[in-house]
Structure formats: structure tokens, C-alpha cells
N, C-alpha and C positions, 0 to 999 in steps of 0.2 A: 723943093718947098721949106727946106730946113728942118725936116722931121728927123727925130732920133730913130736910126734904123732898129738898134737893139731893143728898145722899149716898145717898138711897133711890132717886131718879131715876137716878143713875149705876150703883148696883147693878142696878136693874130693867133698864136698858139693855143689861147683859151678856147677860141672859136673852132679851130680845126681839130683840136682834141675833144671838145664835146661833141662836135658832129660825130667823130669817129666812134666815141664811146657809146653814145646814144644810138647811133645808127646800128652798131653791133648788137646791143641789148635788145632793141625792137626786133631786129631781123633773127637774131639768135633765138629769142623766146619763141617767136611766131613759128619759124622753121623746125625748131625742135619739137614743139608740140605736133606739128603736121607730120613729122618723121615718126615720133612714137605712136601716133593714131594709125598711120599707114603699116608700120612694122608689127603692131600687135594685132590690128583688126584682120589683115591680109585679104585675100580674095578680091572682090570686085572694088571694095573700097581703097585697097592698095593700088590696084591697077589704075583707077580714076586719079588718084591724087599723084601717083608718080608721072602719069601721062602730062598733068598739069606742070609738074615740075620740068619735064623734059621739054615741053612746049615753051615755057620761059626761058629755059637756059638755051634754047636754040636761038634766041634773038640776041644780037650783039649788045652788049650791057651799055655801052656808050650810046648807041642809037635809041635804046629804050629810055635812058637817062634823059636824053636831049628831048625826046618827043614828050616825056611827062612833064619836064620842067618848062618846055614851051607852053604846055597846056596851063599848067598851074601858076607858071611865073617863077622867077629866081627868088631866092631867100633861103634863110638858115632852116626855116621850118621845112620847107618844101624839099630841100635837099636831104635832109634826114628822112623824109617819106620816101623819097626816091631810092636812096641808098638802101633803105630798109626793104622796099618792094623788090629791088633787083638782087638782092644777096641772101635772102631767107632760102632759096632752093638748096644752096649750099649745105646749109645745117639740117634741111629735111633729108638730103640723101644720105649724108653721114650717119645721123641719128637712125634713120631706118636701117641701114646696114648693120649698126651696133645693136639694134634691137633683134634683127633677125639671128645675130650671132648669139645673143644671150637667151633669146626665146626658148632655146632647145636645152639650157641648162637645168639640172636636177632640181636646183632650188625654186626654179619657176614652176616645175611640175608639183613640187611639194606644197607651194602657196595655193595652188589651184585645188588640190586634193584636200586642203584645209576649208576650202569653201570662201576664198578670197575673191572679191569682186575683180573684174577687169581693171577698174581705175585703181584699187588698191594694189593689185599686182605691179602695175605700172609705177606708181608712185612710190612704193616701198621697196621693190624688188630689182625693177628695172632702171629707174631714172638714177638712183645712187651709183650705179655701176657704169653710166655713161657720161656723169657729169664731168670727170677728169679729161677724158679725150675731147669732148665738147669744148671745155674750157681752153685746151691748147688751140684748138680750131678758131675760136673766138678771139683769143689773143693775136693770133696770125692775121685775121680778119680786121683787127683794128688798124693795122698798117695798110692794108688795101683800101679800106674805106677812106683814110687819110688822103691816100694818093688820088682816089676817086674823086673826092670833094676838091682836091687842088686842081685836078684836071678840068671839073666843071666850073670853078671859079676863074681859071685862066681863060676858059672859054666865053665867060661872060653870063653863064647859066647858073652860078652857084651864090656864094655870098656877095652881097652888093654894098658899095659904099653908102654911108660912112663907116659901116662896119668893114672888117677886113679879115683875110686869112692869108695863109702862106701862098696859096695859088693865086690869089687876087694881088699880092705884093709883087709876085713875079710877072703878071700880066701888066700891073701899072708901071713896072721898072723897064719894060722892053724899049720904049722910046729913049730911055737914058742909058742904054747899054755901053755906048761909045764915051760917054762923059761921066756917068757915075756907075760902073758896072756893079759895085756892091749892093746896089738896090735889088739886083736878081740873085747875086752869089750868095748873099746872106741867107734869104728865105729858101732858096733852092738847096744849100748845104743843110739847112735846118730839116727839110723835109727829108733828105737823103739819110741824116744821123738819126732822127727819129725812127724811120722804117728799119734801118739797121739795128738800132738798139731793141726795138720789138722783136725781131727776128732772133736776136741773142737771148732774149726773155722766153721766148717760145721754146728754144731748146732747153733752157733750164727747168721751166714748168714741165717738160716732158720728162726730163731726168728725175725730178722730184716726185712726179706722180707715178712712176714705174718703180716697184720695189727693187728690182734687179738692177735697173739703171741708176737709181738712187745709192744703192750701196757701192756700186763700181764708181760713180761720180765722187763720193765721199771718200773711197779709198785712194782714188788718184788725186784728190786734193787735200789730203790730210796734211797737216804741218809736219 
């Protein structure tokens, strides 16, 4: 069709990255809240919330996404809703385990002895201590959500024309793979490089957020 592949890849990247970042933001906030609630409340509340998490995680991701998108219809907004819906249990499980580890710390007991409410303990003593590991998980999830969006768009359940994304570009270029293979290679390589870059970024964030790893990293990379 005479389209410029590079400009189309750059434009598609806006949608793919937007879906990835917003999907992670929505699922991360919701899942972290559920994990904080379950880890701090304990008892029956924790049991009910974690059984819901286990139930959802037992359903294959792609199957659940296809069912929801088949019901709601394809589109950018619905893709974000679906990805947030299927990825929040990851944050819930991790944040709950972090809360259980921090919950027995002396400074938590000290806050309770001072008469702090449960919400104040969570917001001022627990949440600041789990932000760093949750940020690492969220950064890694951006790559996974982008790959998930590309898969759904490739199957025709995600972004629809005239809008485009990297996955949709690969799907549209399948019929030209023998005559114009760059229509698939360029967006496919972009997906690969973005995922690889985010993985490297996760390692750097992990090193910078841990004091011991940060000092070791700075010592190894000193001029």
C-alpha cells in the first residue's frame, strides 16, 4: 500500500506502550490493594481473597482474555480492561507475601502500640516498604502486557484498524511474507527489542533499589 514501515511502527508503538503502561497501572494498583488487605487482615478475609486469586490464576490467560474480548468486543479500551483483569492476581499474591514478611517486624508492633489505626499502619509503615519490589514486578509486567496485547491483536481480538499496534502489523503482514518480509520482521523485531530492554531495565531497578546490590553495582561500574 506504499506505507512507510518505520513511521507506522513508531505510531503503533504509542498504542502498544500506552496499553502496556495503563494496563500495568490499573492491575498493579488494584492487585496491590487486594494483597495489602489480605495480608494485613488475615483470617477469613485472607482466605476468601486468596481463593479468588487462585481460582482466577487457574484459568489459562489467553482463554480468559478471548472469552472477555469476545463478550465486550475488540478495541483499545477493552484490551486494557482485559489485561488488567487477568494480571491483577500477580500483584495480589506478591504484595500479600511481602506484607506477611513485614507484618512481624518490630516497627509494626511499635506503630500499633502507639494507637495507630490499621489504615495508618498500612499506609505509613507497610506500603513504603513494599513499593520498591512492587515497582520491579510492575516494570517486568509491562513487557508481558505488551506481548499479551500483541498476541491478542495478532489474533484479531485486540486493536482494530484504522488504529494499529505491533501485533496487528504482524498480522496484516502475514500475507506479504514472501514478497515484503520486512512488514513482519520490523514490528516483530521491535517487540523483541522492547521486551529485552525492559528486562535489562528491571535488573537495573533491582540493583538500584537494594542498598547492597547498589553498592556492588556502583563498585563494579566505577570509572
